[in-house]
PyMOL CGO cylinders between C-alpha atoms (Angstrom):
from pymol import cmd
from pymol.cgo import CYLINDER

trace = [
    CYLINDER, -0.18, -0.15, 0.01, 1.39, 3.40, -0.91, 0.3, 1, 1, 1, 1, 1, 1,
    CYLINDER, 1.39, 3.40, -0.91, 0.93, 6.27, 1.23, 0.3, 1, 1, 1, 1, 1, 1,
    CYLINDER, 0.93, 6.27, 1.23, 0.27, 9.36, -0.53, 0.3, 1, 1, 1, 1, 1, 1,
    CYLINDER, 0.27, 9.36, -0.53, 2.22, 12.79, 0.63, 0.3, 1, 1, 1, 1, 1, 1,
    CYLINDER, 2.22, 12.79, 0.63, -0.63, 13.13, 3.71, 0.3, 1, 1, 1, 1, 1, 1,
    CYLINDER, -0.63, 13.13, 3.71, 1.32, 9.81, 5.02, 0.3, 1, 1, 1, 1, 1, 1,
    CYLINDER, 1.32, 9.81, 5.02, 4.40, 11.69, 5.12, 0.3, 1, 1, 1, 1, 1, 1,
    CYLINDER, 4.40, 11.69, 5.12, 3.51, 14.96, 6.99, 0.3, 1, 1, 1, 1, 1, 1,
    CYLINDER, 3.51, 14.96, 6.99, 4.43, 15.38, 10.60, 0.3, 1, 1, 1, 1, 1, 1,
    CYLINDER, 4.43, 15.38, 10.60, 1.12, 15.03, 12.02, 0.3, 1, 1, 1, 1, 1, 1,
    CYLINDER, 1.12, 15.03, 12.02, 1.00, 11.38, 10.65, 0.3, 1, 1, 1, 1, 1, 1,
    CYLINDER, 1.00, 11.38, 10.65, 3.70, 10.14, 12.73, 0.3, 1, 1, 1, 1, 1, 1,
    CYLINDER, 3.70, 10.14, 12.73, 3.29, 9.04, 16.21, 0.3, 1, 1, 1, 1, 1, 1,
    CYLINDER, 3.29, 9.04, 16.21, 5.07, 11.19, 18.53, 0.3, 1, 1, 1, 1, 1, 1,
    CYLINDER, 5.07, 11.19, 18.53, 5.96, 8.38, 21.04, 0.3, 1, 1, 1, 1, 1, 1,
    CYLINDER, 5.96, 8.38, 21.04, 9.08, 6.93, 21.36, 0.3, 1, 1, 1, 1, 1, 1,
    CYLINDER, 9.08, 6.93, 21.36, 9.50, 3.54, 19.41, 0.3, 1, 1, 1, 1, 1, 1,
    CYLINDER, 9.50, 3.54, 19.41, 12.51, 2.36, 22.11, 0.3, 1, 1, 1, 1, 1, 1,
    CYLINDER, 12.51, 2.36, 22.11, 12.51, 1.80, 25.78, 0.3, 1, 1, 1, 1, 1, 1,
    CYLINDER, 12.51, 1.80, 25.78, 15.79, 2.98, 26.22, 0.3, 1, 1, 1, 1, 1, 1,
    CYLINDER, 15.79, 2.98, 26.22, 14.74, 6.26, 24.76, 0.3, 1, 1, 1, 1, 1, 1,
    CYLINDER, 14.74, 6.26, 24.76, 11.76, 6.23, 27.25, 0.3, 1, 1, 1, 1, 1, 1,
    CYLINDER, 11.76, 6.23, 27.25, 14.02, 5.60, 30.11, 0.3, 1, 1, 1, 1, 1, 1,
    CYLINDER, 14.02, 5.60, 30.11, 16.03, 8.88, 29.38, 0.3, 1, 1, 1, 1, 1, 1,
    CYLINDER, 16.03, 8.88, 29.38, 19.22, 6.49, 28.80, 0.3, 1, 1, 1, 1, 1, 1,
    CYLINDER, 19.22, 6.49, 28.80, 20.67, 9.98, 27.25, 0.3, 1, 1, 1, 1, 1, 1,
    CYLINDER, 20.67, 9.98, 27.25, 19.79, 12.01, 30.40, 0.3, 1, 1, 1, 1, 1, 1,
    CYLINDER, 19.79, 12.01, 30.40, 21.25, 9.12, 32.52, 0.3, 1, 1, 1, 1, 1, 1,
    CYLINDER, 21.25, 9.12, 32.52, 24.41, 8.77, 30.18, 0.3, 1, 1, 1, 1, 1, 1,
    CYLINDER, 24.41, 8.77, 30.18, 25.15, 12.60, 30.35, 0.3, 1, 1, 1, 1, 1, 1,
    CYLINDER, 25.15, 12.60, 30.35, 24.68, 12.72, 33.93, 0.3, 1, 1, 1, 1, 1, 1,
    CYLINDER, 24.68, 12.72, 33.93, 27.51, 9.86, 34.46, 0.3, 1, 1, 1, 1, 1, 1,
    CYLINDER, 27.51, 9.86, 34.46, 29.83, 11.58, 32.63, 0.3, 1, 1, 1, 1, 1, 1,
    CYLINDER, 29.83, 11.58, 32.63, 29.18, 14.94, 33.93, 0.3, 1, 1, 1, 1, 1, 1,
    CYLINDER, 29.18, 14.94, 33.93, 32.12, 14.98, 36.63, 0.3, 1, 1, 1, 1, 1, 1,
    CYLINDER, 32.12, 14.98, 36.63, 34.27, 13.19, 33.94, 0.3, 1, 1, 1, 1, 1, 1,
    CYLINDER, 34.27, 13.19, 33.94, 33.98, 16.01, 31.18, 0.3, 1, 1, 1, 1, 1, 1,
    CYLINDER, 33.98, 16.01, 31.18, 36.38, 18.31, 33.53, 0.3, 1, 1, 1, 1, 1, 1,
    CYLINDER, 36.38, 18.31, 33.53, 39.04, 15.60, 32.89, 0.3, 1, 1, 1, 1, 1, 1,
    CYLINDER, 39.04, 15.60, 32.89, 41.79, 14.85, 30.31, 0.3, 1, 1, 1, 1, 1, 1,
    CYLINDER, 41.79, 14.85, 30.31, 40.34, 13.23, 26.79, 0.3, 1, 1, 1, 1, 1, 1,
    CYLINDER, 40.34, 13.23, 26.79, 41.78, 9.70, 27.63, 0.3, 1, 1, 1, 1, 1, 1,
    CYLINDER, 41.78, 9.70, 27.63, 40.52, 9.90, 31.26, 0.3, 1, 1, 1, 1, 1, 1,
    CYLINDER, 40.52, 9.90, 31.26, 37.01, 10.84, 30.10, 0.3, 1, 1, 1, 1, 1, 1,
    CYLINDER, 37.01, 10.84, 30.10, 36.96, 7.94, 27.73, 0.3, 1, 1, 1, 1, 1, 1,
    CYLINDER, 36.96, 7.94, 27.73, 38.14, 5.50, 29.96, 0.3, 1, 1, 1, 1, 1, 1,
    CYLINDER, 38.14, 5.50, 29.96, 35.46, 6.52, 32.35, 0.3, 1, 1, 1, 1, 1, 1,
    CYLINDER, 35.46, 6.52, 32.35, 32.83, 6.21, 29.60, 0.3, 1, 1, 1, 1, 1, 1,
    CYLINDER, 32.83, 6.21, 29.60, 34.16, 2.87, 28.36, 0.3, 1, 1, 1, 1, 1, 1,
    CYLINDER, 34.16, 2.87, 28.36, 34.12, 1.40, 31.83, 0.3, 1, 1, 1, 1, 1, 1,
    CYLINDER, 34.12, 1.40, 31.83, 30.50, 2.65, 32.53, 0.3, 1, 1, 1, 1, 1, 1,
    CYLINDER, 30.50, 2.65, 32.53, 29.22, 1.41, 29.22, 0.3, 1, 1, 1, 1, 1, 1,
    CYLINDER, 29.22, 1.41, 29.22, 30.76, -2.04, 30.28, 0.3, 1, 1, 1, 1, 1, 1,
    CYLINDER, 30.76, -2.04, 30.28, 29.37, -2.00, 33.92, 0.3, 1, 1, 1, 1, 1, 1,
    CYLINDER, 29.37, -2.00, 33.92, 26.08, -1.24, 31.89, 0.3, 1, 1, 1, 1, 1, 1,
    CYLINDER, 26.08, -1.24, 31.89, 26.20, -3.96, 29.69, 0.3, 1, 1, 1, 1, 1, 1,
    CYLINDER, 26.20, -3.96, 29.69, 27.47, -6.55, 32.46, 0.3, 1, 1, 1, 1, 1, 1,
    CYLINDER, 27.47, -6.55, 32.46, 24.40, -5.41, 34.24, 0.3, 1, 1, 1, 1, 1, 1,
    CYLINDER, 24.40, -5.41, 34.24, 21.98, -5.87, 31.39, 0.3, 1, 1, 1, 1, 1, 1,
    CYLINDER, 21.98, -5.87, 31.39, 23.32, -9.59, 30.25, 0.3, 1, 1, 1, 1, 1, 1,
    CYLINDER, 23.32, -9.59, 30.25, 23.04, -10.68, 34.02, 0.3, 1, 1, 1, 1, 1, 1,
    CYLINDER, 23.04, -10.68, 34.02, 19.46, -9.50, 33.99, 0.3, 1, 1, 1, 1, 1, 1,
    CYLINDER, 19.46, -9.50, 33.99, 18.84, -11.28, 30.62, 0.3, 1, 1, 1, 1, 1, 1,
    CYLINDER, 18.84, -11.28, 30.62, 20.41, -14.62, 31.63, 0.3, 1, 1, 1, 1, 1, 1,
    CYLINDER, 20.41, -14.62, 31.63, 18.12, -14.86, 34.68, 0.3, 1, 1, 1, 1, 1, 1,
    CYLINDER, 18.12, -14.86, 34.68, 15.23, -13.99, 32.41, 0.3, 1, 1, 1, 1, 1, 1,
    CYLINDER, 15.23, -13.99, 32.41, 13.15, -17.07, 31.42, 0.3, 1, 1, 1, 1, 1, 1,
    CYLINDER, 13.15, -17.07, 31.42, 10.66, -17.09, 28.62, 0.3, 1, 1, 1, 1, 1, 1,
    CYLINDER, 10.66, -17.09, 28.62, 10.51, -15.70, 24.96, 0.3, 1, 1, 1, 1, 1, 1,
    CYLINDER, 10.51, -15.70, 24.96, 9.17, -12.21, 26.05, 0.3, 1, 1, 1, 1, 1, 1,
    CYLINDER, 9.17, -12.21, 26.05, 10.78, -9.93, 27.99, 0.3, 1, 1, 1, 1, 1, 1,
    CYLINDER, 10.78, -9.93, 27.99, 8.76, -8.35, 30.93, 0.3, 1, 1, 1, 1, 1, 1,
    CYLINDER, 8.76, -8.35, 30.93, 7.96, -4.83, 29.18, 0.3, 1, 1, 1, 1, 1, 1,
    CYLINDER, 7.96, -4.83, 29.18, 6.55, -6.61, 26.58, 0.3, 1, 1, 1, 1, 1, 1,
    CYLINDER, 6.55, -6.61, 26.58, 4.46, -9.00, 28.71, 0.3, 1, 1, 1, 1, 1, 1,
    CYLINDER, 4.46, -9.00, 28.71, 2.73, -6.40, 30.24, 0.3, 1, 1, 1, 1, 1, 1,
    CYLINDER, 2.73, -6.40, 30.24, 2.04, -4.54, 27.24, 0.3, 1, 1, 1, 1, 1, 1,
    CYLINDER, 2.04, -4.54, 27.24, 0.36, -7.79, 25.72, 0.3, 1, 1, 1, 1, 1, 1,
    CYLINDER, 0.36, -7.79, 25.72, -1.48, -8.26, 29.24, 0.3, 1, 1, 1, 1, 1, 1,
    CYLINDER, -1.48, -8.26, 29.24, -3.08, -4.42, 28.76, 0.3, 1, 1, 1, 1, 1, 1,
    CYLINDER, -3.08, -4.42, 28.76, -3.93, -4.91, 25.13, 0.3, 1, 1, 1, 1, 1, 1,
    CYLINDER, -3.93, -4.91, 25.13, -5.51, -8.25, 26.41, 0.3, 1, 1, 1, 1, 1, 1,
    CYLINDER, -5.51, -8.25, 26.41, -7.70, -6.67, 28.76, 0.3, 1, 1, 1, 1, 1, 1,
    CYLINDER, -7.70, -6.67, 28.76, -8.60, -3.97, 26.60, 0.3, 1, 1, 1, 1, 1, 1,
    CYLINDER, -8.60, -3.97, 26.60, -9.36, -6.27, 23.96, 0.3, 1, 1, 1, 1, 1, 1,
    CYLINDER, -9.36, -6.27, 23.96, -12.64, -7.51, 25.65, 0.3, 1, 1, 1, 1, 1, 1,
    CYLINDER, -12.64, -7.51, 25.65, -14.44, -4.83, 24.41, 0.3, 1, 1, 1, 1, 1, 1,
    CYLINDER, -14.44, -4.83, 24.41, -13.71, -4.97, 20.99, 0.3, 1, 1, 1, 1, 1, 1,
    CYLINDER, -13.71, -4.97, 20.99, -15.99, -5.96, 18.46, 0.3, 1, 1, 1, 1, 1, 1,
    CYLINDER, -15.99, -5.96, 18.46, -15.00, -7.46, 14.76, 0.3, 1, 1, 1, 1, 1, 1,
    CYLINDER, -15.00, -7.46, 14.76, -16.04, -5.16, 11.90, 0.3, 1, 1, 1, 1, 1, 1,
]
cmd.load_cgo(trace, "trace")
């Protein structure tokens, strides 16, 4: 299906974020973590950023290893919400 020019207007796009990491203010967290390191020399800054990222990745890996199931908890809760709402839906 081809969208006309109306499909490419700003009003046709959703303003909601498509990624949870953006919803969780990942950028703000990252900037807050490196705020103190910004005043340091570039090598020290990069080393602290590297350490922060490695720790974050390691924490996420542990969480993922402890998770069982096909869907993540966030997706499960979203599906549960839609399932509850779908009781009121009527077929067309």
